[in-house]
N, C-alpha and C positions, 0 to 999 in steps of 0.2 A: 107736482104743483099744480095747482087746480089753472084753467084755463079761463081765461075772458077779463076783463077789467072790475072793479070795487066801485058802487055806487057813492062816491063822497060830499055829504051836508056840514055843511060849517051854520049856525045861527047862534046868533045874540038874542038877547030883547029885543033889540033896534033894527036890526037886519039882518038879510040873508047875505051870507061872506063869501060863500062858495057853492055851487054845484056842479061838479067834474067828474067825470070819468077818471077814475086813477089807476096806475097797474102795482104800486103799494104805498104805505103810511106808516110814517113814526109817530106815535101818539105819548105824551107825559101824563102819563097814566099816575093814581094817587098813590102807587108802589113803585112809579119808578116809570121810564120808558118804553114800549111795547113796539113791533112791529107788527103791520097785517098786510096779506097778501092774499088773492082770491082764494075765496074756501075757506075760509078763516072760519074756527069753528065762534059760536056765540058768543059773545062776553059782554059784561056791562060793567062800565069802571067810572070809579069819579074821575075828573078832570085835575091837577092841579096849575100851575102860573109856569107856563114854560114855551116851548118853541116846539111849532109842530110840522112837518114836514108831509109832502109827498108828491111819489114821483109820475110823472106823463112820458113814457120813452123814455127818451134818455135827462129828460130836465125834473130836476129839483124845484118845487116852488115850497115857499115858506111862510108860516103864520105865529104869531104872538097870540099865545091864547091864556086865560084865567079863568079858573074853576066855573065849576059845570058837571057834564055826565060824557059820556062816550055807549054810545052803543052799536058792537061788533056785531056785523050776520055776516055769513060766506061769501055776499054779493056785495054789500051795502054797508057803510060807515055813518053813521048821524051822531055829531058832536055840537052840543047845545054847550054853548061856553055864553059865560057874565061876560068877558070881553074877551075879540077878535081881530086882530088886523094883519092883514097884508103887508110885507115886508114894506114894499112903496110905497104904501100907503102910512108909514111909520116917521113921526118929525122926529130926527133925530137929537138936533138943537134941545129942542122940549124932553127926548130921554133922558138925556147928560144931564139937565138941569135938573129933576125928577132925583135922579142919581145922588146930585150932591145935596140935595137939599137931605134927602135920608142919610149920605152918611154924615153930613150934620149933625143929623138929630141925634143917630145913634154916637158920634163922639160926645157930645154935650154931655151924656147923662144926665141923670139928677132922677127925683122922683113923679117928677112931673110929665116924663118922659116915656111911651108907650110903645114901650121895643118891640111887640111883637108887630103893632102897624108900623113902625121901620123897618122892621126888616121885611115885611110882604112886598112893602113900596122899593126896597131897596131893589130884591130879586124881581121885581114885575120892572124894574127899572131896568136893569143887566141882560134880561130876559129882550126886551124890546129895543133893546142897541143890538144887539147879540144880531137880530132878525132883523134889523133895519140895515144891515150891514153886507145881509144876502138876498139878492132882489130874485137871483135863480141863479140853481149850480146846473154846470150841464156833466155828465158821466162822462168820460172818456175811457 
């Protein structure tokens, strides 16, 4: 394993969300989650809706991310996301209401329902709820 840290940058069209030196990442790529350690081979991937986790020392931090791209270099990771929220910034009540609305739309059915859109809304709400429940996790 390579020595050093990874310069992590996460940005959305509205703001810079994270710019930190980290030891490890877990990223929701288009083909599934993948891990990144210092010295990782260069990689470019589409970003899907999911939970992005990063470790500094023994502490894990989490973000809810949705759509975009990620560029991985041996000592740098850049995430360009349509949306990204730190766990502590997520309004759990609002995310729960969004989940319930999406579930109601799906259950209602009918020709006027856009199932793909409703399923994406449900997936995003579930990820936001999952991330909101984790502010930081320390490795024992």
